[in-house]
C-alpha positions as CSV (number, residue, x, y, z in Angstrom):
1,M,95.5,58.5,63.5
2,V,94.7,61.6,65.6
3,A,98.2,61.6,67.1
4,A,99.8,61.4,63.7
5,A,97.7,64.2,62.2
6,T,98.1,66.7,65.0
7,D,100.9,68.1,67.2
8,L,99.0,67.2,70.4
9,S,95.5,65.8,71.2
10,L,93.7,65.9,74.6
11,V,90.7,64.0,76.0
12,I,88.7,66.1,78.4
13,D,86.0,64.7,80.7
14,A,82.7,66.4,81.6
15,E,84.4,68.3,84.5
16,G,87.0,69.9,82.1
17,V,89.9,67.7,83.4
18,I,92.5,66.3,81.1
19,R,92.2,62.5,81.1
20,D,94.5,61.6,78.3
21,A,97.1,63.4,76.1
22,T,99.0,62.4,73.0
23,F,101.9,64.4,71.6
24,G,102.9,63.9,68.0
25,S,105.7,66.5,67.9
26,S,109.1,66.3,69.5
27,D,109.1,70.1,69.7
28,L,106.9,69.9,72.8
29,E,109.5,68.3,74.9
30,G,110.5,70.4,77.8
31,E,107.3,72.5,77.7
32,G,105.8,70.7,80.8
33,C,103.0,69.0,78.8
34,E,103.4,65.7,80.6
35,A,102.2,67.4,83.9
36,W,98.9,68.3,82.4
37,L,97.3,64.9,83.0
38,G,94.7,65.0,85.8
39,R,94.6,68.8,85.9
40,P,91.8,71.0,84.8
41,W,92.5,72.2,81.2
42,V,91.8,75.8,82.2
43,D,94.6,75.7,84.8
44,T,97.3,75.0,82.2
45,V,96.8,78.2,80.2
46,T,97.5,81.9,81.0
47,I,94.8,84.1,82.5
48,E,93.8,85.9,79.3
49,S,93.3,82.5,77.5
50,R,90.9,81.0,80.1
51,P,87.7,82.5,78.4
52,K,88.8,80.8,75.2
53,I,89.0,77.4,77.0
54,A,85.6,77.9,78.4
55,A,84.2,78.7,75.0
56,L,85.8,75.6,73.4
57,L,84.2,73.4,76.1
58,K,80.9,75.1,75.7
59,D,80.8,74.9,71.9
60,A,81.9,71.3,71.6
61,A,79.1,69.2,70.2
62,P,78.8,65.6,68.8
63,G,79.7,65.3,65.1
64,A,80.8,69.0,64.8
65,V,84.2,70.6,65.2
66,T,84.4,74.0,66.9
67,R,86.2,76.9,65.2
68,W,89.9,77.1,65.9
69,R,91.0,79.3,68.9
70,Q,94.6,80.2,69.9
71,V,95.5,79.9,73.5
72,N,98.8,80.3,75.4
73,H,100.0,77.6,77.9
74,V,102.3,78.4,80.8
75,S,105.7,76.9,80.1
76,P,108.6,76.2,82.4
77,T,110.9,77.9,79.9
78,G,109.4,81.3,80.8
79,I,108.1,81.8,77.2
80,D,104.4,81.0,76.8
81,L,103.5,78.1,74.5
82,P,101.0,79.2,71.8
83,V,98.7,76.4,70.6
84,R,95.7,76.5,68.2
85,Y,92.8,74.2,69.4
86,A,89.6,72.9,68.0
87,A,87.2,70.6,70.0
88,M,84.6,67.9,69.2
89,R,82.4,66.0,71.7
90,L,82.4,62.2,71.5
91,A,78.9,60.8,71.2
92,K,79.3,57.5,73.2
93,D,80.7,58.8,76.5
94,G,80.3,62.6,76.4
95,Q,84.0,63.2,76.6
96,I,85.6,66.0,74.5
97,L,88.4,65.4,72.0
98,V,90.7,68.4,71.5
99,L,93.0,68.7,68.6
100,G,96.0,71.1,68.8
101,R,98.6,72.6,66.6
102,N,101.8,74.0,67.9
103,L,102.3,77.6,66.9
104,R,105.7,78.1,68.5
105,A,107.5,78.1,65.1
106,M,104.9,80.6,63.7
107,A,105.3,82.8,66.8
108,S,109.1,82.7,66.3
109,L,108.7,83.7,62.7
110,Q,106.4,86.6,63.7
111,R,108.9,87.8,66.3
112,T,111.7,87.6,63.7
113,L,109.5,89.5,61.2
114,A,108.8,92.2,63.8
115,E,112.4,92.6,64.7
116,T,113.4,92.7,61.0
117,Q,110.8,95.4,60.4
118,Q,112.2,97.4,63.4
119,A,115.7,97.0,62.1
120,L,114.7,98.2,58.6
121,E,112.9,101.2,60.2
122,R,116.0,102.1,62.2
123,D,118.2,101.7,59.1
124,Y,115.8,103.9,57.1
125,L,115.9,106.6,59.8
126,R,119.7,106.5,59.8
127,M,119.7,106.9,56.1
128,R,117.3,109.8,56.3
129,G,119.4,111.4,58.9
130,A,122.6,110.9,56.8
131,E,120.8,112.3,53.7
132,T,119.6,115.3,55.7
133,R,123.1,116.0,57.0
134,Y,124.5,115.7,53.5
135,R,121.9,118.1,52.1
136,L,122.5,120.6,54.9
137,L,126.3,120.5,54.4
138,F,125.8,120.8,50.6
139,Q,123.5,123.7,50.8
140,L,125.3,125.6,53.6
141,G,128.9,124.9,52.4
142,S,130.8,128.0,51.4
143,E,132.8,126.1,48.7
144,P,131.1,126.1,45.2
145,V,130.2,122.5,44.3
146,L,128.6,120.9,41.2
147,V,127.6,117.3,40.8
148,V,127.8,116.2,37.2
149,D,126.7,113.0,35.5
150,A,129.9,111.4,34.2
151,G,128.3,110.0,31.1
152,T,126.3,113.0,29.8
153,R,128.2,115.8,31.6
154,R,124.9,117.3,32.6
155,V,124.7,119.0,36.0
156,T,122.5,117.1,38.5
157,E,123.0,119.2,41.6
158,V,124.4,122.6,42.4
159,N,124.8,124.3,45.8
160,P,123.9,128.0,46.4
161,A,127.6,129.0,46.5
162,A,128.2,127.7,43.0
163,A,125.0,129.4,41.7
164,R,126.3,132.7,43.1
165,L,129.7,132.2,41.5
166,I,128.3,131.2,38.1
167,G,125.7,134.0,38.2
168,R,122.7,131.9,37.4
169,A,119.7,130.5,39.3
170,D,120.1,126.9,40.3
171,K,117.1,125.9,38.2
172,R,118.9,127.2,35.1
173,I,122.1,125.3,35.9
174,V,120.6,121.9,36.6
175,G,120.3,119.9,33.4
176,Q,122.8,122.0,31.5
177,D,126.0,120.6,29.9
178,V,128.6,121.6,32.4
179,V,131.0,122.9,29.7
180,D,128.4,125.4,28.6
181,L,128.8,127.2,31.9
182,F,132.4,128.0,31.0
183,D,134.0,130.3,28.4
184,A,134.8,128.8,25.0
185,T,138.5,129.2,25.6
186,S,138.3,126.6,28.4
187,L,136.4,124.0,26.4
188,R,139.4,121.9,25.3
189,D,140.8,121.7,28.9
190,L,137.4,120.6,30.3
191,E,137.0,117.9,27.7
192,S,140.5,116.6,28.5
193,L,139.5,116.6,32.2
194,F,136.4,114.4,31.6
195,A,138.3,112.1,29.3
196,G,141.0,111.6,31.9
197,L,138.3,110.8,34.5
198,R,136.7,108.2,32.3
199,V,140.0,106.5,31.6
200,T,141.9,106.6,34.8
201,G,139.3,107.9,37.4
202,Q,141.6,110.8,38.2
203,A,142.3,114.2,36.8
204,T,144.6,117.1,37.7
205,D,143.3,120.5,38.7
206,L,143.0,123.1,36.0
207,D,142.3,126.8,35.6
208,A,139.3,127.8,33.6
209,R,137.2,130.8,32.9
210,L,133.5,131.0,33.6
211,G,131.0,132.2,31.0
212,A,129.4,135.6,30.9
213,R,132.8,137.1,32.1
214,R,132.3,135.7,35.6
215,G,136.1,135.4,36.1
216,S,138.6,132.6,36.4
217,V,138.2,129.6,38.7
218,R,140.3,126.7,39.8
219,V,138.5,123.4,38.9
220,A,139.1,120.2,41.0
221,A,137.3,117.0,39.9
222,S,136.6,113.7,41.8
223,L,134.8,110.6,40.5
224,F,132.4,108.7,42.7
225,R,129.6,106.1,42.3
226,Q,126.1,106.2,43.9
227,E,123.2,103.9,43.2
228,N,125.0,102.4,40.2
229,V,125.5,105.8,38.7
230,T,128.9,107.4,38.1
231,S,129.1,111.1,38.9
232,V,131.7,113.8,39.0
233,L,132.1,116.2,41.9
234,L,133.4,119.5,40.6
235,R,134.8,122.0,43.2
236,L,135.3,125.5,42.0
237,A,137.6,128.0,43.7
238,S,137.6,131.6,42.6
239,S,141.1,132.8,41.4
240,E,140.2,136.4,42.2
241,P,140.4,137.9,45.7
242,A,137.0,138.0,47.4
243,S,135.5,141.4,47.8
244,A,134.6,142.8,51.2
245,E,130.9,142.7,50.3
246,A,131.1,138.9,49.9
247,E,132.2,138.4,53.5
248,P,129.5,137.6,56.0
249,P,128.5,140.7,58.0
250,R,129.5,139.2,61.4
251,A,129.5,142.5,63.2
252,G,126.0,143.4,61.8
253,A,124.7,140.0,63.0
254,L,126.0,140.6,66.5
255,A,124.5,144.0,66.5
256,V,121.1,142.5,65.5
257,I,121.3,139.9,68.3
258,R,122.1,142.5,70.9
259,S,119.1,144.6,69.7
260,L,116.6,141.6,69.9
261,P,113.6,142.3,72.1
262,E,113.9,138.8,73.4
263,G,116.5,137.7,75.9
264,F,119.5,136.0,74.3
265,V,122.3,134.2,76.3
266,V,125.3,132.3,75.3
267,T,126.9,130.0,77.9
268,D,129.8,127.6,78.0
269,A,129.4,123.8,78.3
270,G,129.1,124.2,82.1
271,R,126.2,126.6,81.6
272,R,128.1,129.7,82.8
273,I,127.1,132.8,80.9
274,L,129.6,134.1,78.3
275,T,127.5,136.9,76.9
276,A,123.9,138.2,77.2
277,N,122.0,140.9,75.4
278,P,120.2,143.9,77.2
279,A,116.8,142.2,76.9
280,F,118.0,139.4,79.2
281,L,119.4,141.9,81.6
282,D,116.0,143.5,81.8
283,L,114.4,140.1,82.6
284,V,116.9,139.5,85.5
285,Q,116.7,143.2,86.7
286,L,120.4,143.8,86.3
287,A,122.2,146.8,84.7
288,T,125.4,145.6,83.1
289,E,126.6,142.4,81.3
290,E,129.5,142.1,83.8
291,Q,127.0,141.3,86.5
292,V,125.9,138.1,84.8
293,R,129.1,137.0,83.0
294,G,130.6,133.9,84.6
295,Q,127.4,133.2,86.6
296,P,125.4,129.9,86.1
297,L,122.2,130.4,84.1
298,E,120.1,128.4,86.5
299,R,120.7,131.1,89.1
300,W,117.8,133.0,87.3
301,L,116.1,130.3,85.2
302,G,113.3,128.2,86.6
303,R,111.0,128.6,89.5
304,E,112.2,125.2,90.8
305,E,115.5,123.5,90.3
306,S,113.9,120.6,88.5
307,E,112.7,122.9,85.6
308,A,116.3,124.0,84.7
309,A,117.6,120.4,85.2
310,A,114.9,119.1,82.8
311,L,115.8,121.8,80.2
312,F,119.5,121.0,80.3
313,T,118.9,117.2,80.2
314,T,116.7,117.6,77.1
315,L,119.2,119.9,75.4
316,A,122.0,117.4,76.1
317,Q,120.0,114.5,74.6
318,H,118.5,116.2,71.5
319,G,120.8,119.1,70.8
320,S,118.0,121.6,70.7
321,V,114.8,122.6,72.6
322,R,111.8,124.6,71.5
323,H,108.8,126.1,73.3
324,F,110.0,125.1,76.8
325,P,107.9,126.9,79.4
326,S,109.8,128.2,82.4
327,Y,110.2,131.2,84.7
328,I,112.9,133.9,85.1
329,R,113.6,135.1,88.7
330,G,114.7,138.7,88.9
331,A,117.4,139.9,91.2
332,Y,114.7,141.8,93.2
333,G,112.2,139.1,93.6
334,T,110.1,139.3,90.4
335,V,109.1,136.1,88.7
336,E,108.2,136.3,85.0
337,E,106.9,133.5,82.8
338,V,109.1,132.9,79.7
339,E,109.3,130.5,76.8
340,V,112.8,129.1,76.2
341,A,114.4,127.9,72.9
342,A,117.9,126.5,73.2
343,V,120.6,124.9,71.0
344,S,123.9,123.2,71.6
345,A,126.8,124.3,69.3
346,T,129.5,121.7,69.7
347,G,131.6,122.6,66.7
348,G,134.4,125.1,66.7
349,G,137.1,125.6,69.3
350,Q,134.8,126.2,72.2
351,P,131.5,124.3,72.6
352,C,128.7,126.6,73.8
353,L,125.0,126.7,74.4
354,G,122.6,129.4,73.1
355,F,119.3,130.4,74.8
356,T,116.5,132.7,73.8
357,L,113.9,133.7,76.4
358,R,110.6,135.2,75.3
359,A,108.5,136.7,78.0
360,T,104.9,135.3,77.9
361,P,103.1,136.9,80.9
362,R,99.6,135.7,81.8
363,R,98.1,139.2,81.4
364,A,99.0,139.2,77.7
365,A,97.0,136.1,77.1
366,V,94.0,137.6,79.0
367,S,94.0,141.0,77.3
368,G,94.6,139.5,73.8
369,G,91.5,137.3,73.8
370,R,90.5,133.9,75.0
371,E,93.5,131.6,75.1
372,L,93.1,128.4,73.2
373,P,93.4,125.3,75.4
374,R,96.3,122.9,75.1
375,S,95.7,119.5,73.6
376,V,96.3,116.2,75.4
377,E,99.4,115.6,73.2
378,Q,100.8,119.0,74.0
379,M,100.3,118.5,77.7
380,T,102.0,115.1,77.7
381,E,104.9,116.5,75.8
382,L,105.6,118.6,78.9
383,V,106.1,115.6,81.1
384,G,109.7,115.4,82.1
385,R,110.3,119.1,81.4
386,V,107.8,120.5,83.9
387,S,107.0,119.1,87.3
388,M,103.7,117.2,87.8
389,K,102.6,119.7,90.4
390,N,102.9,122.6,88.0
391,L,101.1,120.7,85.2
392,V,98.2,119.8,87.5
393,R,98.0,123.4,88.7
394,E,98.0,124.9,85.2
395,S,95.5,122.3,84.0
396,T,93.1,123.1,86.9
397,D,93.4,126.8,86.3
398,L,92.8,126.4,82.6
399,I,89.7,124.2,83.1
400,E,88.2,126.6,85.8
401,R,88.7,129.6,83.5
402,L,87.2,127.9,80.5
403,C,84.2,126.8,82.5
404,I,83.6,130.3,83.9
405,E,83.9,131.8,80.4
406,A,81.5,129.2,79.0
407,A,78.9,129.9,81.8
408,L,79.1,133.6,81.2
409,R,78.7,133.1,77.5
410,I,75.7,130.8,77.9
411,T,73.9,133.2,80.4
412,R,74.9,136.3,78.3
413,D,77.0,137.7,81.2
414,N,74.3,137.1,83.8
415,R,76.7,136.5,86.7
416,A,74.0,135.3,89.2
417,S,72.8,132.7,86.8
418,A,76.4,131.7,85.9
419,A,77.3,131.3,89.6
420,E,74.2,129.0,90.0
421,M,75.1,127.0,86.9
422,L,78.6,126.4,88.2
423,G,77.5,125.6,91.7
424,L,79.3,128.7,93.2
425,S,78.1,131.5,95.3
426,R,78.3,135.0,93.7
427,Q,81.2,136.0,95.9
428,G,83.1,132.8,95.0
429,L,82.5,133.4,91.3
430,Y,83.8,137.0,91.6
431,A,86.9,135.8,93.4
432,K,87.7,133.4,90.6
433,M,86.9,136.0,87.9
434,R,89.4,138.4,89.6
435,R,92.0,135.6,89.8
436,Y,91.8,134.9,86.1
437,G,91.2,138.5,84.9
438,I,87.8,137.7,83.4
439,G,85.3,140.5,82.8
440,D,85.0,143.9,84.4
441,L,84.6,143.7,88.2
442,D,84.9,147.4,89.0
443,T,81.1,148.1,89.2
444,P,79.5,148.3,92.6
445,E,77.0,145.5,92.0
446,D,80.0,143.2,91.3
447,M,81.6,143.8,94.7
448,G,79.1,141.6,96.5
449,R,77.0,142.2,99.5
450,P,78.4,141.6,103.0
451,D,76.0,138.7,103.6
452,D,76.8,137.2,100.2
453,M,79.9,135.3,101.3
454,G,81.2,132.4,99.3
455,R,81.3,128.9,100.6
456,P,84.8,127.6,101.7
457,E,85.0,125.2,98.8
458,D,84.4,128.2,96.3
459,M,87.4,130.0,97.5
460,G,90.0,127.3,96.6
């Protein structure tokens, strides 16, 4: 009866050794269960399941069944066998009867569910990415576009180019009947356009006039379905020549970039400099753009080669990088801390990379007030972009500076008491205060007496 009601049943003696075993399920074949006889029950399970076996043996009592516990058996297949057990002590001989249920099918279902959830999450992220790209192209496209409900002819979406051409705010266009945006003389042609779309799904382009004397446009219509809704994509092309004012001020934008106070560099795909603004030339201590053109950017970027390599690897993987801490090495030996932002522009005839470098010297953080400490998440984000040696050094310096500032604040700038609180000599405290630029150390009493020398461990 026990064998028929359970997947497997075990008889355990007082020493915890398996004396008998009955398997009521063919699913356990090939799991190595036949080799359990004569072995301690605890030796057949994984390490993390052994405390549960000990609890089952301890809790087993005559006439009472313990609560169910799930354990994992070591299987020759390489995948652990999950079993749910309950135990009861037999009254006549003190042996323990263990009832088990095979959870392999349930574990397989759980794995399938987890994999399905991960697949759904990946699909959702892909859909979000596609929607983001669509929205970006729709908003930044230079061609005026309207999306119109095919049944009601009401505008559902409008891009900025179409709003500028029509001469209304996008909020005043969405929800309007699209024919109301045109002059009355074009009403018959537009109605014929929508009628042809409903019947054949196609329509020829037509010339129409916008309302409020906004001029003539060429209208092209396309029918499409999305989420069981039929919509019309209207593309408008102005029939009048564009004025010079409507053209993007490319020359003005280039002048603004060259005048930026932050360093700006454009390189080719091989990271050789194509152009650089004067602020970058100041950082690298060079006079003319010709001196840097054609040179690799890593010649000046990064205190170590691994820093520049980490930046370029991240840029290649993600397409953009923000707030990357690094260093610029000048032509005459100066090293200045910078924060780098970079983007990869793969479109167009010549792929290129753009970099902005903002100087962030340590003295600016000291003079501007107490710098806020980085969080653990921010520090871990730097792993892979900054070497561990630099991370440890910066973390140690930050902790030392914060401890000194806290001690001076608690003692109300009593430096002798602060040094005692920190376990430093006064001379050691002054040395660290000079190193981090804390306080005013120009007074004679702060220079230290000749016999007030710091301990060697204070001068690290």
